One Martini backbone bead per residue (centre of mass of N, CA, C, O) as a GRO file, in nm:
protein
   62
    1MET     BB    1   0.054   0.065  -0.016
    2LYS     BB    2   0.297   0.259  -0.014
    3MET     BB    3   0.354   0.268  -0.321
    4ILE     BB    4   0.095   0.412  -0.407
    5SER     BB    5   0.140   0.670  -0.245
    6GLU     BB    6   0.413   0.744  -0.375
    7THR     BB    7   0.309   0.755  -0.666
    8LEU     BB    8   0.104   0.983  -0.622
    9LYS     BB    9   0.307   1.195  -0.524
   10PHE     BB   10   0.482   1.191  -0.776
   11SER     BB   11   0.259   1.268  -0.975
   12GLU     BB   12   0.190   1.541  -0.849
   13PHE     BB   13   0.473   1.658  -0.872
   14SER     BB   14   0.500   1.633  -1.178
   15GLN     BB   15   0.259   1.814  -1.247
   16LYS     BB   16   0.375   2.071  -1.114
   17ILE     BB   17   0.627   2.090  -1.287
   18LEU     BB   18   0.489   2.103  -1.564
   19LEU     BB   19   0.327   2.358  -1.506
   20GLY     BB   20   0.571   2.542  -1.450
   21LEU     BB   21   0.699   2.508  -1.731
   22LYS     BB   22   0.459   2.616  -1.894
   23ILE     BB   23   0.455   2.898  -1.769
   24ALA     BB   24   0.750   2.978  -1.833
   25ASN     BB   25   0.730   2.943  -2.139
   26ARG     BB   26   0.508   3.150  -2.188
   27LYS     BB   27   0.661   3.396  -2.075
   28LEU     BB   28   0.896   3.383  -2.271
   29VAL     BB   29   0.733   3.418  -2.533
   30GLU     BB   30   0.587   3.682  -2.461
   31LYS     BB   31   0.839   3.857  -2.412
   32THR     BB   32   0.975   3.807  -2.688
   33ALA     BB   33   0.737   3.912  -2.859
   34ALA     BB   34   0.736   4.206  -2.739
   35GLU     BB   35   1.053   4.226  -2.860
   36ASN     BB   36   1.074   4.092  -3.146
   37GLY     BB   37   1.172   3.801  -3.115
   38SER     BB   38   1.362   3.497  -3.095
   39LEU     BB   39   1.372   3.136  -3.104
   40ILE     BB   40   1.512   2.830  -3.023
   41ILE     BB   41   1.421   2.523  -3.187
   42GLY     BB   42   1.385   2.189  -3.116
   43ASN     BB   43   1.405   1.869  -3.241
   44ILE     BB   44   1.389   1.532  -3.226
   45ASP     BB   45   1.638   1.498  -3.443
   46GLY     BB   46   1.836   1.760  -3.340
   47SER     BB   47   1.739   1.993  -3.466
   48PHE     BB   48   1.730   2.352  -3.552
   49LYS     BB   49   1.548   2.674  -3.507
   50GLU     BB   50   1.444   2.992  -3.594
   51VAL     BB   51   1.171   3.163  -3.419
   52PRO     BB   52   0.928   3.363  -3.397
   53ALA     BB   53   0.750   3.439  -3.117
   54LYS     BB   54   0.479   3.515  -3.251
   55GLU     BB   55   0.441   3.238  -3.385
   56LEU     BB   56   0.439   3.070  -3.126
   57LEU     BB   57   0.200   3.212  -2.992
   58LYS     BB   58  -0.008   3.129  -3.201
   59GLU     BB   59   0.028   2.820  -3.158
   60MET     BB   60  -0.047   2.824  -2.849
   61ASN     BB   61  -0.350   2.937  -2.905
   62ASN     BB   62  -0.454   2.670  -3.071
   0.00000   0.00000   0.00000
């Protein structure tokens, strides 16, 4: 029974961390978009590209 309780606590903690990362990411994109800046975005295949933050913000709102 202890393992289930620990797993639930870990899951809740993980969810809180992911929410915090999501909020921080959104703030970064919004601030960079307000400054007409760009961000470097990495892809799963290891490549990366520069993307205007305003474009990213539009995608996040969809």
